Residue frames as qw, qx, qy, qz and C-alpha x, y, z in Angstrom:
[[0.356, -0.886, -0.201, 0.219, 8.19, -52.27, -1.37],
 [0.505, -0.465, 0.290, 0.667, 11.79, -51.61, -2.32],
 [0.343, 0.356, 0.622, 0.608, 10.74, -51.22, -5.91],
 [0.058, -0.887, -0.436, -0.141, 8.10, -48.57, -4.97],
 [0.436, -0.811, 0.012, 0.391, 10.65, -46.72, -2.81],
 [0.527, -0.133, 0.479, 0.690, 13.26, -46.88, -5.49],
 [0.260, 0.575, 0.568, 0.528, 10.80, -45.51, -8.10],
 [0.198, -0.928, -0.314, 0.029, 9.71, -42.67, -5.74],
 [0.498, -0.631, 0.214, 0.554, 13.39, -41.65, -5.09],
 [0.459, 0.072, 0.542, 0.700, 14.15, -41.68, -8.79],
 [0.112, 0.785, 0.497, 0.351, 11.07, -39.49, -9.63],
 [0.314, -0.917, -0.130, 0.210, 12.13, -37.04, -6.98],
 [0.503, -0.453, 0.355, 0.645, 15.68, -36.83, -8.27],
 [0.384, 0.357, 0.590, 0.614, 14.44, -36.27, -11.75],
 [0.025, -0.898, -0.379, -0.222, 12.31, -33.37, -10.79],
 [0.505, -0.773, -0.020, 0.383, 14.97, -31.88, -8.50],
 [0.551, -0.075, 0.353, 0.752, 17.59, -31.44, -11.25],
 [0.206, 0.593, 0.419, 0.656, 15.50, -29.03, -13.35],
 [0.356, -0.895, -0.247, -0.102, 14.38, -27.11, -10.30],
 [0.645, -0.545, 0.082, 0.530, 17.91, -26.78, -9.06],
 [0.493, 0.241, 0.369, 0.750, 18.95, -25.36, -12.40],
 [0.008, -0.864, -0.354, -0.357, 16.55, -22.50, -12.04],
 [0.567, -0.757, -0.036, 0.323, 18.70, -21.39, -9.06],
 [0.548, -0.319, 0.361, 0.684, 21.59, -20.88, -11.44],
 [0.442, 0.723, 0.454, 0.275, 19.61, -19.03, -14.07],
 [0.387, 0.278, 0.038, 0.879, 21.04, -15.74, -15.47],
 [0.028, -0.522, -0.454, 0.721, 20.10, -12.56, -13.64],
 [0.396, 0.803, 0.442, -0.054, 17.68, -10.28, -15.47],
 [0.560, 0.230, 0.217, 0.766, 19.22, -8.08, -18.14],
 [0.028, -0.819, -0.254, -0.514, 17.09, -5.09, -17.42],
 [0.288, 0.265, -0.477, 0.787, 18.89, -2.67, -15.00],
 [0.446, -0.397, 0.095, -0.796, 15.66, -1.49, -13.50],
 [0.868, -0.275, -0.334, -0.245, 14.75, -5.03, -12.29],
 [0.759, -0.033, -0.437, 0.482, 18.07, -5.28, -10.33],
 [0.037, 0.474, -0.201, 0.857, 17.77, -1.74, -8.92],
 [0.327, -0.330, -0.813, 0.352, 16.78, -2.28, -5.28],
 [0.082, 0.192, 0.269, -0.940, 15.14, 1.07, -5.06],
 [0.550, 0.158, -0.137, -0.808, 12.30, 0.03, -7.37],
 [0.210, 0.042, -0.966, -0.144, 12.09, -3.74, -7.12],
 [0.094, 0.332, 0.829, -0.439, 9.13, -3.53, -4.76],
 [0.102, 0.589, 0.624, 0.503, 7.13, -1.25, -7.09],
 [0.289, -0.876, -0.363, 0.129, 6.60, 1.37, -4.34],
 [0.335, 0.805, -0.231, 0.432, 10.12, 2.76, -4.45],
 [0.487, 0.224, -0.614, 0.579, 12.94, 3.27, -2.07],
 [0.164, -0.160, 0.555, -0.799, 11.93, 3.21, 1.51],
 [0.147, -0.321, -0.930, -0.097, 8.73, 1.23, 0.66],
 [0.228, -0.728, -0.551, -0.338, 5.30, 2.20, 1.97],
 [0.430, -0.695, -0.318, 0.481, 6.57, 3.96, 5.15],
 [0.296, -0.241, 0.182, 0.906, 8.58, 6.47, 3.04],
 [0.032, -0.430, -0.633, -0.642, 5.64, 6.81, 0.56],
 [0.345, -0.754, -0.558, -0.042, 3.29, 7.58, 3.45],
 [0.437, -0.586, -0.162, 0.663, 5.74, 9.95, 5.10],
 [0.238, -0.018, 0.382, 0.893, 6.25, 11.88, 1.81],
 [0.134, -0.562, -0.659, -0.482, 2.54, 12.11, 1.24],
 [0.394, -0.768, -0.475, 0.173, 1.76, 13.38, 4.69],
 [0.398, -0.525, 0.006, 0.752, 4.42, 16.11, 4.25],
 [0.056, -0.284, 0.396, 0.871, 3.90, 17.12, 0.69],
 [0.060, -0.281, -0.828, -0.482, 0.72, 15.57, -0.73],
 [0.235, -0.757, -0.609, -0.025, -1.72, 17.44, 1.54],
 [0.145, 0.309, -0.124, 0.932, -2.13, 21.08, 2.31],
 [0.111, -0.822, 0.527, -0.185, -1.75, 21.99, 5.07],
 [0.505, 0.308, -0.804, 0.051, 0.80, 19.19, 5.68],
 [0.829, -0.455, -0.202, -0.254, -0.04, 16.44, 8.14],
 [0.839, -0.344, -0.032, 0.421, 3.56, 15.92, 9.05],
 [0.154, -0.924, 0.178, 0.303, 6.42, 18.43, 9.48],
 [0.054, -0.587, 0.719, 0.370, 9.00, 16.28, 7.55],
 [0.737, 0.301, -0.461, -0.392, 9.26, 13.48, 5.09],
 [0.239, -0.357, 0.870, -0.243, 10.22, 10.92, 7.76],
 [0.385, -0.084, -0.862, -0.318, 8.93, 7.41, 7.06],
 [0.550, -0.139, 0.399, -0.720, 5.55, 6.58, 8.77],
 [0.018, 0.029, 0.995, 0.098, 4.75, 2.86, 8.99],
 [0.406, -0.323, -0.489, -0.702, 1.16, 2.37, 7.89],
 [0.551, -0.429, -0.707, 0.109, 0.42, 0.44, 11.10],
 [0.287, -0.225, -0.392, 0.845, 1.37, 3.52, 13.12],
 [0.224, -0.061, -0.227, -0.946, -1.12, 5.63, 11.11],
 [0.556, -0.323, -0.668, -0.376, -3.81, 2.98, 11.58],
 [0.478, -0.384, -0.650, 0.449, -3.24, 2.85, 15.34],
 [0.027, -0.078, -0.145, 0.986, -3.50, 6.74, 15.44],
 [0.449, -0.192, -0.423, -0.763, -6.89, 6.44, 13.71],
 [0.620, -0.341, -0.707, 0.006, -7.92, 3.78, 16.20],
 [0.345, -0.269, -0.516, 0.737, -6.70, 5.71, 19.22],
 [0.071, 0.063, 0.041, -0.995, -8.55, 8.92, 18.02],
 [0.505, 0.068, -0.236, -0.828, -11.72, 7.59, 16.54],
 [0.514, -0.079, -0.842, -0.145, -12.41, 4.03, 17.66],
 [0.486, -0.385, 0.304, -0.723, -15.20, 3.96, 20.30],
 [0.431, -0.105, 0.844, -0.302, -16.61, 1.02, 22.16],
 [0.640, 0.385, 0.640, -0.182, -18.05, -1.41, 19.72],
 [0.485, 0.793, -0.164, -0.331, -16.77, 0.31, 16.61],
 [0.919, 0.134, 0.205, 0.308, -14.66, -1.60, 14.06],
 [0.452, -0.370, 0.298, 0.755, -11.22, -0.48, 12.63],
 [0.264, 0.373, 0.555, 0.695, -12.86, 0.44, 9.36],
 [0.188, -0.887, -0.413, -0.086, -15.22, 2.76, 11.27],
 [0.449, -0.728, 0.039, 0.517, -12.16, 4.43, 12.83],
 [0.449, -0.039, 0.486, 0.749, -10.48, 4.67, 9.43],
 [0.104, 0.726, 0.564, 0.380, -13.78, 6.18, 8.00],
 [0.272, -0.930, -0.212, 0.125, -13.85, 8.86, 10.78],
 [0.525, -0.506, 0.223, 0.646, -10.11, 9.52, 10.50],
 [0.370, 0.251, 0.531, 0.720, -10.31, 10.11, 6.68],
 [0.025, -0.842, -0.461, -0.278, -13.32, 12.32, 7.12],
 [0.439, -0.812, -0.055, 0.380, -11.46, 14.31, 9.77],
 [0.535, -0.252, 0.373, 0.715, -8.35, 14.62, 7.65],
 [0.231, 0.335, 0.542, 0.735, -10.20, 15.86, 4.57],
 [0.097, -0.890, -0.439, -0.072, -12.36, 18.31, 6.46],
 [0.369, -0.843, 0.097, 0.378, -9.21, 20.25, 7.29],
 [0.383, -0.434, 0.591, 0.562, -7.03, 19.51, 4.25],
 [0.698, 0.619, -0.031, -0.359, -6.80, 19.50, 0.51],
 [0.893, 0.069, 0.345, 0.281, -5.10, 17.10, -1.88],
 [0.019, -0.728, 0.395, 0.561, -2.13, 18.55, -3.65],
 [0.787, 0.371, 0.472, 0.143, -2.34, 17.71, -7.32],
 [0.496, 0.013, 0.314, 0.809, -0.36, 18.91, -10.30],
 [0.052, 0.422, 0.337, 0.840, -1.22, 22.55, -10.88],
 [0.357, -0.467, 0.125, -0.799, -2.95, 23.14, -7.54],
 [0.193, -0.075, 0.843, -0.496, -5.23, 21.39, -5.04],
 [0.482, -0.254, -0.665, -0.511, -8.37, 19.28, -5.00],
 [0.505, -0.295, 0.434, -0.685, -11.01, 19.21, -2.30],
 [0.345, -0.053, -0.935, -0.064, -11.73, 15.67, -1.18],
 [0.573, -0.542, -0.292, -0.541, -15.03, 15.04, 0.49],
 [0.002, 0.300, -0.749, 0.591, -15.13, 14.89, 4.28],
 [0.752, -0.167, -0.100, -0.629, -18.60, 13.24, 4.36],
 [0.413, -0.369, 0.804, -0.215, -18.33, 10.15, 6.62],
 [0.828, 0.318, 0.394, -0.243, -20.79, 8.24, 4.44],
 [0.596, 0.726, -0.315, -0.135, -18.39, 8.73, 1.50],
 [0.141, 0.576, -0.786, 0.172, -15.67, 6.90, 3.37],
 [0.809, -0.218, 0.333, -0.433, -17.82, 4.04, 4.47],
 [0.978, 0.129, 0.162, -0.004, -16.25, 0.55, 4.17],
 [0.450, 0.750, -0.434, 0.216, -12.70, 1.84, 3.70],
 [0.921, -0.328, -0.120, 0.171, -10.47, -0.74, 5.33],
 [0.391, -0.790, 0.287, 0.376, -6.91, 0.01, 6.41],
 [0.585, -0.088, 0.606, 0.531, -5.42, -1.58, 3.39],
 [0.322, 0.715, 0.509, 0.355, -7.76, 0.25, 1.06],
 [0.155, -0.956, -0.132, 0.210, -6.89, 3.44, 2.78],
 [0.364, -0.620, 0.477, 0.505, -3.15, 3.24, 1.68],
 [0.703, 0.331, 0.574, 0.259, -4.05, 1.83, -1.74],
 [0.331, 0.933, 0.138, 0.008, -3.95, 5.32, -3.38],
 [0.176, -0.853, 0.461, 0.168, -0.25, 5.43, -2.65],
 [0.660, -0.206, 0.685, 0.228, 0.57, 2.10, -4.33],
 [0.008, 0.234, -0.697, -0.678, 1.27, 1.14, -7.88],
 [0.014, -0.344, -0.910, -0.232, -2.15, -0.61, -8.00],
 [0.096, 0.379, 0.391, -0.833, -4.06, 2.59, -7.11],
 [0.411, 0.297, -0.241, -0.828, -5.82, 2.86, -10.45],
 [0.413, 0.036, -0.863, -0.288, -6.97, -0.74, -10.52],
 [0.393, -0.407, -0.819, 0.100, -10.14, -2.12, -8.89],
 [0.360, -0.834, -0.418, 0.006, -11.81, -0.36, -5.90],
 [0.317, 0.427, -0.269, 0.803, -10.41, 2.97, -4.66],
 [0.340, -0.481, -0.606, 0.534, -10.45, 4.37, -1.27],
 [0.012, -0.142, 0.072, 0.987, -10.78, 7.91, -2.84],
 [0.427, 0.514, 0.608, -0.428, -14.51, 8.67, -3.02],
 [0.485, 0.445, 0.602, 0.453, -15.95, 8.87, -6.51],
 [0.066, 0.976, 0.183, -0.100, -16.47, 12.71, -6.09],
 [0.365, -0.707, 0.399, 0.456, -12.72, 13.05, -6.60],
 [0.687, 0.670, -0.155, -0.234, -11.17, 13.20, -9.92],
 [0.326, 0.581, -0.739, 0.094, -8.09, 11.18, -8.89],
 [0.950, -0.238, -0.153, -0.130, -7.62, 7.68, -7.59],
 [0.813, 0.045, -0.191, 0.548, -3.84, 7.82, -7.17],
 [0.193, -0.976, -0.022, -0.100, -2.23, 10.36, -4.72],
 [0.622, -0.668, 0.315, 0.259, 1.33, 9.35, -4.35]]
């Protein structure tokens, strides 16, 4: 019994030494990897700032009067408050919200604007996470929330 306990303790100690050493590893030499404004890939202020900037400058007419940060959850709750009826799911509310936004607005792109479809069927199955994906660094990978009729998948 003591032999098994001693062996287990010795094995744990042998593994812990290399793991502890990783805590003392040298910091990365690339300045961009230690710059706190870009570590998260979205930029300074994170997704709330990105969403605030897009609402004020990425859409015409603007959806917001200023570039103040907008937490994504606040935007999702607005969609649910405005468009979620009895028995409807959150993706249904997001679909109707996106359809409403793009029926009155255009996307600002380099050199002008682009009309995004406001047809609710084109926004079918867009979940809250997928709705903000066009603002993220992964916007051009995998499925996009921006309907295929648009020439862009990234908007922020």
